[in-house]
N, C-alpha and C positions, 0 to 999 in steps of 0.2 A: 465197233460192235452194232450199233445202228441200223449203217445201213446192211453188213451182212447178216442181221435176223430178219433186215424189212425183206432183200432177197429170196431169202430160204421160206418167210411167213408167205409171200409171195408164188410161190412155184406149189407150197404146198396148198393153196389154196384154189389154185386153179384146177392142179392137180384133182384134188377130190373134185371138185365140182364136177371135170370131164367126168371122173369114174363113175357118182351121180349118177349123171344124163346117161351115159351105155346101161347101167343096172337097170335103171328106171322104165326102161324099154320093157322090160319082161311085168313089169307093171300092168304095163296095159291095158290086157284083158284081162284083171283083175276091175273090182268097185277102187272106184275116188282112194275110198280112205288107205289102202296100201300104201298109196305112190304121194299121201298127207304124208304117212308113217314116217316115207322113206327121208322126205323132206327134211323133219323133222330133225330125223338119226343126224342127214349130213348138217344140219344148222349145230347142231352140239360138239359131231368133230368141227365145224369151222370154229366155234368160237375157242375148243380146248385145245387147237392148234396155234389161234395167239394168244391167248393165257401161256402156254408152253414153249413157244419160236421164241414169242419180241417179252413175253417174262410181261409179268402183272398178274392182274387177279381179274374176273370179269362177276358183277352180282346186280340180282334182278332185287328189289325191293316190292311187297304188295303185290306180288301178282298172289298170293291166294286173296283178294279181292275181285278176281275175275268168275265170273260164275260158269261152272261145269254144264254142256248143253242147252247153253241160251246164246240169240242173239242178242249182239250187240257190238259195237262200234271204240276200236283202240284206234285215239286218237296221236300219234305220234309227232315228236319233234323229226327232222331230219336230217343225220349230220354226214352221214358217213353210210357206206356200203352193209355196217356190220349191222342196223338191226334192220334191213330186211331183211334178214334170215334168226338173228336173235330171236325175231320175236313170234316166228312163227311155231314152237314147240309150248310155245303158253297159251294155247288156246287146240282145241278139238278137232276145229272144221276153219284153216280160213279161209279168207276172200280177199283178195287185192283186184284193183284197177288197174289198170294198165296200158298200153298207149297196143295198138294194134299194132304195130312194125314190128314190134316184139314172139309174134306168132311167125314170125316166115325165119325165125330162125330153125333149122335143124336141131332135133334134141333138145334142145331151150323150149324152143313153141310148141312143139310136139306134144311136152309136157304140160305149161297152160293150160294146150286143150283140155290133156287129161283129165288135169285139178278141177277144170270147171270156171274158169274166173272169167274178169268180166273186162273185155277188151276195146278200148271207147278209139274212135277217131279224135285226135282232140281240133283238126279243124273245123272238124262239124260244128262247133258252138251249144246253142242252146239246145239242138237237137241231139245231139251227142248226149249232152246231160238228162235228156227226156229218160234216151231209152236207155244211161247208166240207172237210174233211180228205180226204173221201173224193172230192171233184171235182177237189183241187190235186192230190190224189194220181195219177186218171185224164190231168189235160191235164200233168199233169211229168210222165209214163209218157211217154203219148203222142207228147207234140209237146220234150220236153228242153228245158220254156219255166223262168226266173228270179221263182219267187216274190219282191215286192215290198210289205216291207211295215214296217210301225211300231209295235213292241211298245208303247207306250204308247197307242195307240188313236186318240190326242185329240193336238192342238196343243199343248205346255208352253211359257212360255217361260222365257226363261233366268236360271237361277238359281231357277226353280223346282224342291222335290220330284221326283224322275221320280216317276210312278208305272207300273211297268209291271207286264204284264197276264200272267197263269202262261198263259195260252192257246198263246204264243210257245212253249213247253216241250212242246207236244202235238203242234203243230206238225212240231215241230223231230225231235220221236220216229215218228213218220208216214211220215212225207218221208223221211225216211234220207239228209238230201243237204248239204252241209259249207253252213254259215250264217253271212253273210259279215257280221259289224259294222261299222254306221255311225255314224260322227264328224260333226256339222258346228256350224258358228256361224250357221247362217242368218237363226237371230232376232233374231239385234244388227240387222240391213243390215234386215228384211221382218217386222218384230214385229206376233205377231198381235195381230188387233184395231183395227189402227190405221193410218191411208191413208197415214202416212210411212213412204218409203224412204229410209234412210240408204247413203253412199256408204263408200266402203272395199270390206277382201278376202276374195269369201265365200270356205268353204273349204269342201269336201268329201273327205273321207279315208276311204276302204278300206282297213280294218284285215282281219289273217290272219283265215281260215277259221277256227272249232269243225267240225271236222269230227264226220262222225254216228258216232255211239255211245256218247259223254257218259250221263248217268244225267238226269232230268228237271230235278229241282234243285237239283246242279252246272253243269249249261247253265245255267238262267236267272241263276244270281246272276252266272256269270263276262260273260254276256253283257252283264246291266245294266252289272255293273260298268266295262266294257267299253268301251263306248258311252255313261257320266257320265263314267271319267276322260279321256275322251280328248277328246271334245264342250268340255269345264272347259278343257282346255286349250288346245284354239283359239277358244273364248273370250276367256282371259287373253290371248292371241297379241292376238286384232286390242283389244283394248282396250289394251293397251299401247304397238300400234300407232296408234290413230283416237283423241285424245283427247276428240273428237267428238260421239264415241258415245254414250248413255245409261248413267249410273251403276251397279254392279251392286247390284238389289233385292231382298226375301225376297216374292216376290207370289205368292199365290192363280191357277190355271191361270182 
């Protein structure tokens, strides 16, 4: 049943994504907010498909902490594809930093252009960082957007040593807005690099903000410790409640 549920969900996920991208074409002549709303609906559909087909449940804790109509940073643990869409409906006007190469994909790249995200050339090093900071400050100042970012830069499996990038400190220092750490346990149920989807209770937890004004190094240490300690707590809770989940293993990303 585990394999059957996983196959059915993966098929439904990709079909719903393709449908959303086709429908998104009709929003191109309209203001950006219409495509943002469509993306939010798609995200809720994907979460519903996961809980319905794979089984289990999904909970967001602390969503009430996120202020409406205000520029903030959501700095999230990154374990799976789930949080890349599940965080979208939690904010009014999400802003992502993404690889420039993604813009080359038909439909998907066009949607990214329409939603006015921030593409960067990661091979450009410090030049890319400076350009990204300028773009983020401009978009967030003009439209009070909410930056969703994964400080590790890529997905990490549960039980893998974290590798946070110091660039998040530069972003926090430059933008001067509250940063909300986000803990989660999604990697237990949607494992990186595997087509298998496990049932259980997915939890995403919005933690109290780190207000602007902290030094870059203290901020970095507090952010990474907060995200890791709370994510580990959520992972332990999930394993205690579901004996069918894979056991703890120390692995490389």
